N, C-alpha and C positions, 0 to 999 in steps of 0.2 A: 905164316911161319912154316918152315920146311919140316917134313916128316922126321928126319933124323934128330932134329932138335927136340921135337915132342917125345921121341923115344928116349933120348938122354934125360930129359926132365922127368919122365915117368920112372926111369930107373933110379934117379936120385930120390924121388919121392918114395919109391918102394924101399930103398935102403934106409931112409929116415923112418919109415913106418916100422920096419923090422927092428931097427936099432932101439926105438923108443919102446916097442913092445917087449923086447928082450930085457932092457934095463928095468922095466916095470916088473916083469916076472921075477927077476933076480932080487929086486928091492923087496917085493912081497915076501919071498922066501926067507930073506935075511932079517927083515925088520918088523914083520907083522906081529910077531909075538911080543917083541919089545914095545911096540906102539900100543897094543892091546893091554899090556901090563899096567900102563899108566892110567887107563880108563876102564879097567875090567869091571868095576862096580856099576857101570851104566847098563841100563836095560837094553838099549839098542845094540850095543856091542855084544853082550852075552847072547841075545836072541839071534843075531846074525851068525855068531860062531856056532851055536847049536843047530841052526837051520842049514847052513852051507858047508860046515865041516872044514877039512884041511886040504882038499884037493886043489888043483890049479884054478878052477873056476871059483871054488869056495874061498880061497885066499884072496882072489881079486875082488869078490863081493865084500869080504871083510875089509879090504883096503878101501873100497868105495865108501863103506859106512864110516870109517875113520875120517876120510876126506870130507864127508858130509858133516860130521861132528865138528870138524875144524872150520868149515866154511860157513855153516849156519848154526852156531851154538845157541842163539836165542830161540830160534824156531824149534830146535830139537829139545831144548829145556822146557819150552812151553807145552810141547806134546808129551813130556814125561819120559823121553828116551835117554836123557843124560842128566847128570847133576849140574848145578849152576856153574861150576868152574872147571868142568871136565876138560875142555879144550886147553885151558891154561896149564894143566898138569903135564901136558906133553912138552918136552924141552924144545926150545926155539930152533935148535939145529935140526931136529927131526921134523918139525913143522915146515921148515924151509925146504927140506929134501922132498917131502910130500908135495908141497906147492910146486916146486920146479918140475917134478915128474909129471904132474897133472897138466901143468902149463905146456910142457913139451908135447904131451899127447893131444891136447886141444889145438895147438898150433899145427901139428901135422894133419889132424883131421880137417881143420880149416883150409889148409893148403890143398888137401885132396878135393874138397868141394870147389875151391877156386879153379883148380886144374881141370876138373870135370866141366865146369861152366865155360872155361876158356876153350876146351875142345869142342863143346857143343855149339858155340857161336861161330866157329870156323866152317 
């Protein structure tokens, strides 16, 4: 593949990375308190909030904990971090929004790995 094509692909990947990161930051600032309000009685959520606070990294860590609660509710309940139905208290539209944000982040990350591998084999 020609070098200009690799450059264009890397710029597209960079734009996708910046876009998904920016949308996740905006989502965290707008929705984190609302999401935590539905499951605030859970130990994992309150511990994460008190440990990480409300800064940029803290909000992302709190968002990660909410995502883990929604992804692995049985494991989190077995370990005592959430109540039995905590993930179901979050409305379906918010669960979908969190799912799509994390899916986009994972797809961009996978694309970055594939792009790196493609460059290395050339």
